[in-house]
C-alpha positions as a printed NumPy array, in Angstrom:
array([[ 70.462,  33.125,  84.582],
       [ 68.114,  33.326,  87.872],
       [ 66.587,  36.602,  88.534],
       [ 65.753,  37.312,  92.035],
       [ 63.678,  40.305,  93.676],
       [ 66.247,  42.434,  95.749],
       [ 66.45 ,  45.998,  97.88 ],
       [ 70.338,  46.86 ,  97.356],
       [ 72.4  ,  49.64 ,  98.66 ],
       [ 71.54 ,  53.091,  97.464],
       [ 73.289,  54.187,  94.406],
       [ 74.516,  51.137,  93.433],
       [ 75.17 ,  50.257,  89.48 ],
       [ 75.09 ,  47.124,  87.499],
       [ 78.168,  45.585,  87.783],
       [ 79.494,  41.738,  88.8  ],
       [ 79.581,  41.432,  92.71 ],
       [ 80.881,  38.51 ,  94.912],
       [ 78.214,  37.671,  97.915],
       [ 80.136,  37.459, 100.657],
       [ 79.628,  37.912, 104.724],
       [ 81.509,  40.921, 106.219],
       [ 83.855,  38.931, 108.209],
       [ 84.907,  37.561, 104.761],
       [ 85.256,  41.25 , 103.444],
       [ 87.469,  42.169, 105.977],
       [ 89.991,  38.99 , 106.102],
       [ 90.289,  38.568, 102.493],
       [ 89.378,  42.496, 101.012],
       [ 91.292,  43.184,  97.356],
       [ 90.632,  46.486,  95.309],
       [ 89.884,  44.596,  92.359],
       [ 86.797,  42.549,  93.397],
       [ 83.327,  44.028,  94.41 ],
       [ 81.548,  42.838,  97.143],
       [ 78.098,  42.329,  98.48 ],
       [ 76.935,  41.664, 101.952],
       [ 73.292,  39.911, 102.568],
       [ 71.916,  42.204, 105.677],
       [ 68.91 ,  41.282, 107.74 ],
       [ 68.559,  44.839, 108.863],
       [ 68.898,  48.811, 109.191],
       [ 71.86 ,  47.848, 111.68 ],
       [ 73.677,  45.526, 109.061],
       [ 73.115,  48.231, 106.288],
       [ 74.35 ,  51.154, 108.36 ],
       [ 77.43 ,  48.898, 108.976],
       [ 78.324,  48.328, 105.507],
       [ 77.73 ,  51.915, 104.658],
       [ 80.011,  53.187, 107.138],
       [ 82.864,  50.899, 105.99 ],
       [ 82.017,  52.277, 102.272],
       [ 81.945,  56.147, 103.925],
       [ 85.54 ,  55.146, 104.632],
       [ 86.455,  54.973, 101.24 ],
       [ 85.604,  50.964, 100.655],
       [ 83.709,  51.989,  97.446],
       [ 83.85 ,  48.185,  95.967],
       [ 81.517,  47.255,  98.645],
       [ 77.46 ,  47.004,  99.053],
       [ 74.601,  45.378, 100.807],
       [ 71.921,  43.24 ,  99.761],
       [ 68.575,  42.132, 100.947],
       [ 67.432,  39.097,  99.04 ],
       [ 66.28 ,  35.649, 100.529],
       [ 67.108,  33.854,  97.753],
       [ 71.21 ,  34.961,  97.723],
       [ 73.539,  32.605,  98.503],
       [ 77.036,  33.212,  99.715],
       [ 79.351,  32.75 ,  96.648],
       [ 77.243,  34.176,  94.114],
       [ 78.06 ,  36.156,  91.304],
       [ 75.134,  38.723,  90.548],
       [ 74.449,  42.173,  88.612],
       [ 71.794,  44.376,  90.498],
       [ 69.326,  45.627,  88.282],
       [ 68.076,  48.683,  90.839],
       [ 65.458,  50.261,  88.707],
       [ 63.438,  46.546,  88.371],
       [ 64.134,  45.74 ,  92.056],
       [ 65.985,  42.45 ,  90.822],
       [ 69.351,  41.059,  90.777],
       [ 70.72 ,  38.482,  87.724],
       [ 72.329,  35.741,  89.473],
       [ 75.169,  34.941,  86.765],
       [ 76.94 ,  31.805,  88.942],
       [ 75.56 ,  29.902,  91.753],
       [ 78.4  ,  28.659,  93.855],
       [ 76.161,  25.868,  95.095],
       [ 75.14 ,  24.676,  91.338],
       [ 76.448,  21.477,  89.395],
       [ 76.185,  23.344,  85.963],
       [ 77.86 ,  26.722,  85.326],
       [ 77.087,  28.564,  81.831],
       [ 78.312,  32.   ,  80.583],
       [ 76.074,  32.785,  77.888],
       [ 77.944,  35.184,  75.836],
       [ 76.119,  36.19 ,  72.683],
       [ 72.692,  36.039,  71.636],
       [ 73.148,  36.384,  67.976],
       [ 73.868,  33.299,  65.594],
       [ 74.519,  32.317,  61.817],
       [ 72.116,  29.613,  62.171],
       [ 68.29 ,  29.204,  62.736],
       [ 67.947,  25.741,  63.829],
       [ 64.6  ,  24.624,  63.924],
       [ 64.585,  23.582,  67.537],
       [ 66.615,  26.271,  68.868],
       [ 65.655,  26.717,  72.749],
       [ 67.398,  30.469,  72.576],
       [ 66.204,  32.078,  69.164],
       [ 68.872,  34.423,  68.105],
       [ 68.594,  37.783,  67.401],
       [ 70.734,  40.499,  65.391],
       [ 71.397,  43.595,  68.07 ],
       [ 74.392,  43.95 ,  69.222],
       [ 75.226,  42.439,  72.382],
       [ 79.159,  42.382,  73.291],
       [ 78.525,  43.74 ,  76.764],
       [ 77.464,  40.042,  77.363],
       [ 80.894,  38.654,  77.212],
       [ 82.493,  41.783,  79.222],
       [ 79.913,  40.494,  82.168],
       [ 81.053,  37.088,  81.579],
       [ 84.599,  38.348,  82.141],
       [ 83.656,  39.807,  85.57 ],
       [ 82.083,  36.649,  86.24 ],
       [ 85.658,  34.823,  85.681],
       [ 87.417,  37.298,  88.119],
       [ 84.791,  37.05 ,  90.68 ],
       [ 84.365,  33.261,  90.738],
       [ 86.325,  32.649,  94.224],
       [ 86.271,  28.719,  94.123],
       [ 87.393,  27.177,  91.207],
       [ 84.76 ,  24.82 ,  89.463],
       [ 85.373,  21.646,  88.075],
       [ 83.389,  22.926,  84.737],
       [ 81.948,  25.703,  83.26 ],
       [ 79.587,  26.4  ,  79.795],
       [ 80.228,  28.905,  77.485],
       [ 77.08 ,  29.034,  75.428],
       [ 74.982,  31.567,  73.077],
       [ 73.895,  32.334,  70.312],
       [ 76.97 ,  31.437,  68.382],
       [ 80.107,  32.455,  70.461],
       [ 82.615,  31.996,  67.282],
       [ 80.617,  35.54 ,  66.337],
       [ 82.774,  36.859,  69.007],
       [ 85.747,  36.024,  67.504],
       [ 89.168,  37.322,  69.253],
       [ 86.956,  38.322,  72.326],
       [ 85.726,  34.776,  72.944],
       [ 89.97 ,  34.152,  73.179],
       [ 89.799,  36.648,  75.887],
       [ 87.498,  34.916,  77.503],
       [ 88.99 ,  31.575,  77.511],
       [ 92.479,  32.893,  78.445],
       [ 90.898,  34.487,  81.295],
       [ 89.296,  31.677,  82.68 ],
       [ 92.78 ,  29.574,  82.276],
       [ 94.765,  32.663,  84.09 ],
       [ 92.377,  32.434,  86.731],
       [ 90.777,  29.029,  86.912],
       [ 93.597,  27.019,  85.346],
       [ 91.956,  23.356,  86.221],
       [ 89.003,  24.144,  85.135],
       [ 87.406,  22.288,  82.047],
       [ 85.504,  24.524,  79.933],
       [ 82.653,  23.539,  77.815],
       [ 82.13 ,  25.291,  74.625],
       [ 79.15 ,  24.743,  72.442],
       [ 79.701,  26.337,  68.866],
       [ 78.145,  25.303,  65.806],
       [ 81.656,  25.114,  64.254],
       [ 80.91 ,  27.366,  61.278],
       [ 83.237,  30.269,  61.817],
       [ 86.096,  27.618,  62.361],
       [ 86.012,  27.575,  58.454],
       [ 87.632,  30.765,  58.477],
       [ 91.138,  31.122,  58.92 ],
       [ 91.481,  34.659,  60.589],
       [ 88.632,  33.178,  62.603],
       [ 91.086,  29.881,  63.714],
       [ 94.092,  32.127,  63.998],
       [ 92.293,  34.311,  66.723],
       [ 91.097,  31.712,  68.548],
       [ 92.978,  28.474,  68.272],
       [ 96.523,  29.536,  67.686],
       [ 98.405,  28.993,  71.026],
       [ 95.51 ,  28.431,  72.797],
       [ 96.288,  26.179,  76.323],
       [ 92.838,  26.395,  77.777],
       [ 91.378,  23.199,  78.81 ],
       [ 88.075,  23.231,  76.316],
       [ 85.978,  20.821,  75.235],
       [ 84.399,  21.851,  71.681],
       [ 80.352,  21.01 ,  72.076],
       [ 79.312,  20.756,  68.21 ],
       [ 76.121,  19.978,  66.823],
       [ 75.946,  17.64 ,  63.511],
       [ 72.358,  16.39 ,  62.864],
       [ 72.806,  14.357,  59.265],
       [ 75.261,  12.722,  57.186],
       [ 74.577,  14.789,  54.341],
       [ 74.222,  18.812,  53.639],
       [ 70.706,  18.709,  52.51 ],
       [ 69.502,  17.105,  56.318],
       [ 72.043,  19.065,  58.441],
       [ 71.119,  22.38 ,  56.484],
       [ 67.923,  21.863,  56.572],
       [ 67.473,  21.798,  60.539],
       [ 69.627,  24.58 ,  60.998],
       [ 67.875,  26.174,  58.056],
       [ 71.198,  27.582,  57.028],
       [ 72.801,  26.713,  53.362],
       [ 76.28 ,  25.234,  53.372],
       [ 76.232,  25.186,  57.188],
       [ 77.133,  21.058,  56.688],
       [ 80.497,  21.757,  54.621],
       [ 81.458,  24.886,  57.275],
       [ 80.756,  22.372,  60.383],
       [ 82.688,  19.116,  59.093],
       [ 85.752,  22.199,  58.05 ],
       [ 85.348,  23.118,  61.225],
       [ 85.715,  20.031,  62.897],
       [ 88.995,  19.308,  60.951],
       [ 90.339,  22.324,  61.894],
       [ 89.612,  21.099,  65.621],
       [ 90.978,  18.022,  64.773],
       [ 94.245,  19.563,  63.626],
       [ 94.762,  21.537,  66.291],
       [ 94.394,  18.557,  68.852],
       [ 91.061,  19.897,  70.705],
       [ 88.604,  17.421,  71.926],
       [ 85.145,  17.008,  70.731],
       [ 81.982,  16.203,  71.333],
       [ 79.519,  15.738,  68.298],
       [ 75.763,  16.84 ,  69.676],
       [ 72.828,  15.605,  67.721],
       [ 69.191,  16.916,  69.033],
       [ 66.285,  13.789,  68.928],
       [ 63.939,  15.893,  66.215],
       [ 61.808,  14.018,  63.92 ],
       [ 63.904,  14.201,  61.007],
       [ 67.019,  14.097,  62.7  ],
       [ 65.657,  10.6  ,  64.255],
       [ 64.618,   9.415,  60.836],
       [ 68.191,   8.746,  60.141],
       [ 69.902,   8.699,  63.018],
       [ 71.894,   5.089,  61.883],
       [ 73.042,   7.176,  58.948],
       [ 74.393,   9.852,  60.614],
       [ 76.233,   7.37 ,  63.414],
       [ 77.874,   5.73 ,  60.44 ],
       [ 78.931,   8.903,  58.779],
       [ 80.461,   9.997,  62.239],
       [ 81.987,   6.265,  62.646],
       [ 83.665,   6.018,  59.192],
       [ 84.703,   9.751,  58.973],
       [ 84.908,  11.294,  62.215],
       [ 87.035,   8.759,  64.377],
       [ 88.795,  11.159,  66.16 ],
       [ 85.745,  12.997,  68.226],
       [ 85.835,  12.326,  71.904],
       [ 82.218,  11.33 ,  72.06 ],
       [ 78.682,  11.478,  70.759],
       [ 75.63 ,  13.343,  72.772],
       [ 72.305,  12.366,  71.835],
       [ 69.849,  14.64 ,  73.357],
       [ 65.974,  14.806,  73.896],
       [ 64.586,  18.26 ,  72.491],
       [ 63.812,  20.906,  74.81 ],
       [ 60.543,  22.54 ,  74.781],
       [ 61.145,  26.185,  74.241],
       [ 61.711,  28.624,  72.008],
       [ 62.026,  27.58 ,  68.155],
       [ 60.559,  24.146,  69.22 ],
       [ 57.196,  25.426,  70.282],
       [ 56.534,  26.991,  66.752],
       [ 58.143,  23.366,  65.304],
       [ 56.06 ,  21.281,  67.195],
       [ 55.146,  18.821,  64.252],
       [ 58.989,  17.697,  64.044],
       [ 59.942,  18.335,  67.478],
       [ 57.013,  17.274,  70.036],
       [ 57.75 ,  13.37 ,  69.882],
       [ 57.535,  10.398,  72.594],
       [ 61.249,   8.625,  72.482],
       [ 59.727,   5.403,  73.344],
       [ 58.305,   5.439,  69.749],
       [ 61.964,   5.551,  68.64 ],
       [ 63.66 ,   3.132,  70.633],
       [ 64.492,   1.12 ,  67.712],
       [ 66.5  ,   3.811,  66.499],
       [ 68.011,   4.739,  69.427],
       [ 69.046,   1.246,  70.334],
       [ 70.197,   0.65 ,  66.82 ],
       [ 72.107,   4.32 ,  66.982],
       [ 74.163,   2.954,  69.841],
       [ 74.936,  -0.278,  68.306],
       [ 76.486,   1.313,  65.223],
       [ 78.574,   3.773,  67.572],
       [ 79.73 ,   0.943,  69.507],
       [ 80.984,  -0.927,  66.822],
       [ 83.149,   2.255,  65.643],
       [ 84.441,   2.174,  69.962],
       [ 82.558,   5.818,  69.534],
       [ 81.68 ,   6.645,  73.21 ],
       [ 78.327,   8.02 ,  73.464],
       [ 75.585,   9.058,  75.699],
       [ 72.565,  10.173,  75.996],
       [ 71.208,  13.701,  77.808],
       [ 68.396,  15.129,  78.762],
       [ 66.011,  12.36 ,  79.106],
       [ 64.674,  10.662,  81.821],
       [ 65.1  ,   7.044,  82.176],
       [ 61.491,   6.114,  81.99 ],
       [ 61.704,   7.202,  78.241],
       [ 64.714,   5.109,  77.333],
       [ 65.098,   0.906,  77.008],
       [ 66.564,  -0.325,  80.057],
       [ 69.345,  -1.124,  77.901],
       [ 70.499,   2.586,  77.358],
       [ 70.284,   3.683,  81.075],
       [ 74.112,   2.989,  81.557],
       [ 74.985,   6.106,  79.16 ],
       [ 72.167,   8.011,  79.994],
       [ 73.282,  11.673,  81.404],
       [ 71.758,  13.59 ,  84.511],
       [ 72.326,  16.828,  81.804],
       [ 69.64 ,  19.335,  82.713],
       [ 71.338,  22.369,  84.408],
       [ 70.125,  22.929,  87.949],
       [ 68.002,  25.991,  87.808],
       [ 65.731,  24.583,  85.059],
       [ 65.52 ,  20.69 ,  86.072],
       [ 62.495,  19.499,  87.685],
       [ 60.561,  16.281,  88.211],
       [ 56.718,  15.711,  87.863],
       [ 54.443,  14.286,  90.578],
       [ 54.986,  10.96 ,  89.049],
       [ 58.885,  10.741,  90.341],
       [ 57.855,  10.556,  93.325],
       [ 58.81 ,   6.972,  94.783],
       [ 60.78 ,   6.081,  91.457],
       [ 64.039,   4.212,  92.676],
       [ 66.083,   5.749,  90.113],
       [ 65.047,   9.243,  90.84 ],
       [ 68.57 ,  10.148,  92.003],
       [ 70.24 ,   9.189,  89.12 ],
       [ 67.93 ,  10.627,  86.404],
       [ 67.769,  13.657,  84.411],
       [ 64.325,  14.604,  85.255],
       [ 62.597,  17.287,  82.75 ],
       [ 62.928,  20.912,  81.561],
       [ 61.11 ,  23.221,  84.124],
       [ 59.078,  24.457,  80.88 ],
       [ 57.648,  20.966,  79.872],
       [ 54.094,  21.893,  80.663],
       [ 54.363,  24.891,  78.694],
       [ 55.532,  22.493,  75.976],
       [ 55.504,  18.795,  76.073],
       [ 57.423,  15.773,  78.148],
       [ 59.713,  13.483,  76.168],
       [ 57.23 ,  10.37 ,  76.94 ],
       [ 54.406,   9.462,  79.595],
       [ 56.22 ,   9.549,  83.151],
       [ 56.44 ,   6.781,  85.303],
       [ 57.925,   5.561,  88.118],
       [ 60.392,   3.011,  87.96 ],
       [ 59.952,  -0.142,  90.783],
       [ 62.952,  -2.667,  90.707],
       [ 65.533,  -3.976,  92.65 ],
       [ 68.711,  -1.464,  92.359],
       [ 72.223,  -2.837,  93.51 ]])
């Protein structure tokens, strides 16, 4: 979520607003959507305030250089900022719905808290209501979204109702789908277009449970995956490439190929250098070039079983050329950067780049520009 310095209408409160022009308000005003208009001067502000005084109480103004039309924002007037929860021009859109989690993964980029934060899913639903043009994809993440139970289903239903063609990518550890009550609340009658993104870090309980720091998680995750399969849901398995995972990556891929042939695809993901990963650098901070044999071997095993797979969050120069075709440009727009060494690289436009906070953490390898003929 971006936080942007802004001046807003007097008396404005924290609620969702769609950023529009005054002409768009006049042409498409509806009573159940809040509109906010970027202004340049006091005359613009006065025009908006006059309309509000005539009874249009869902209209406000904002003065901020980094606001774009189509943004969905939440003003925080006491701090002189707005939270940009949705940027229309972004490639990746994500709704953050809780910071609570029932795992404590060694490399978690969003360390969980225990405080009740149900307001986050309320705001996510408001964001969905205020999006004007349906995105191709929208992500749901946390924390652990399944902890929301029926409220998660409310969000899925709202996305389907307002944006029926949008693909929903739901990142979850899947563990609570081992509970029949949760399965009934979320999966029974579900018709929204959901892809379930579920991490699996090992072929045996001692490895997976160690990585997620939760005994019994492996069995719960597998039961959740089987429940998703029973309901005909699309599943992407994810494995973050930290040392204990890479050491047994071939075993994990064999396990998936033999026991979970119903998964849609497998994503092998470079570690994000933030959160708990910074406290566990001894197993998270590594150079992917030192693990090329494991990566190519994993790809070979998955190909043998006919399992579609990709590599995420890794720049192309961190991978052997044979794996470039399956490398995804996956880092979200707001946290993606390139190093100075990337300038002049012939493959920059198709490269995932780096996480914006790599300087506080680490790079996945020594960055080198790629110079070759590209057809």
